[in-house]
Structure formats: C-alpha cells, structure tokens
C-alpha positions in Angstrom: 6.9 -16.0 21.1 3.5 -17.3 22.2 3.0 -19.9 24.9 -0.4 -21.5 25.1 -1.3 -23.7 28.1 -4.3 -26.1 28.0 -6.6 -25.5 30.9 -9.2 -28.1 29.9 -10.4 -30.6 32.6 -7.7 -33.3 31.9 -4.8 -30.8 32.0 -6.3 -29.0 35.0 -6.3 -32.2 36.9 -2.6 -32.7 36.0 -1.6 -29.2 37.3 -2.2 -26.7 34.5 -3.0 -24.0 37.0 0.4 -24.4 38.7 2.1 -24.5 35.3 0.5 -21.2 34.3 1.5 -19.6 37.6 5.1 -20.9 37.4 5.4 -19.6 33.8 4.1 -16.2 34.9 6.7 -16.0 37.6 9.5 -17.1 35.2 8.5 -14.6 32.5 8.6 -11.9 35.2 11.9 -13.1 36.7 13.7 -13.1 33.4 12.0 -9.9 32.3 10.6 -11.5 29.1 7.1 -9.9 29.2 7.8 -7.9 26.1 9.0 -11.0 24.2 6.7 -13.8 25.5 2.9 -13.9 25.4 1.3 -16.3 27.7 -2.2 -17.5 27.0 -4.6 -20.4 27.7 -6.9 -22.6 25.7 -9.3 -25.5 26.2 -8.1 -28.8 24.9 -5.2 -29.2 22.5 -6.3 -32.8 21.8 -3.5 -34.6 23.5 -5.1 -35.2 26.9 -3.1 -38.3 27.6 0.2 -36.4 27.5 0.0 -34.3 30.6 -0.4 -30.6 30.7 -0.3 -29.7 27.0 1.7 -26.6 26.2 2.3 -25.0 22.7 5.3 -22.8 22.1 4.3 -21.1 18.8 3.5 -24.3 16.8 5.6 -26.7 18.8 3.9 -29.1 21.3 5.3 -29.9 24.7 4.1 -32.0 27.6 4.8 -30.2 30.9 4.1 -30.9 34.5 4.5 -28.6 37.6 7.8 -30.5 38.3 9.3 -29.9 34.8 8.3 -26.2 34.2 11.8 -24.9 35.0 13.6 -27.3 32.6 10.9 -26.7 29.9 11.2 -22.9 30.3 15.0 -23.0 30.0 15.0 -25.3 26.9 11.9 -24.2 25.0 11.7 -20.5 25.9 14.8 -18.9 27.2 17.1 -20.7 24.8 15.0 -19.4 21.8 14.2 -15.8 22.9 
C-alpha cells in the first residue's frame, strides 16, 4: 500500500506536515513499515479539499484532527 501526502503550499498551510508526522507515528505504532510506503508529492490538484492524501489510487481529504480515523478506515482496515 502506498500513501502519498500533498506537501504543496495550500496543503502545507492546512497541516500536511502534522499529517505526515502523525502517519509516520501510526505506521510505526502498528508495525506496518513493511506493508505501507509513505511518500510526499507537490499538488494533487484538489487544493480546496484540505490536506490531500492518496492511498494507492483513492483520494482522501485529511486534517491533523482526522488522521487517526482516516488511518483506521483507509489503511489498517485494508492492510
């Protein structure tokens, strides 16, 4: 599974750094480093929708406040 977080200027202002840090912690906490690849990109083209995150080919809008729920539903449930 590949998770790609937008770190472009709009998403950065909405908390993409915190989202990346929280995802790193969750991947380590649940020992998913061998199953989940975390990466970053500049602009996924949906700047109005918050911190843009792709899980494989599926788009998600995430904020620092919703990372835990997103991780449980979009990552842990599918690994």
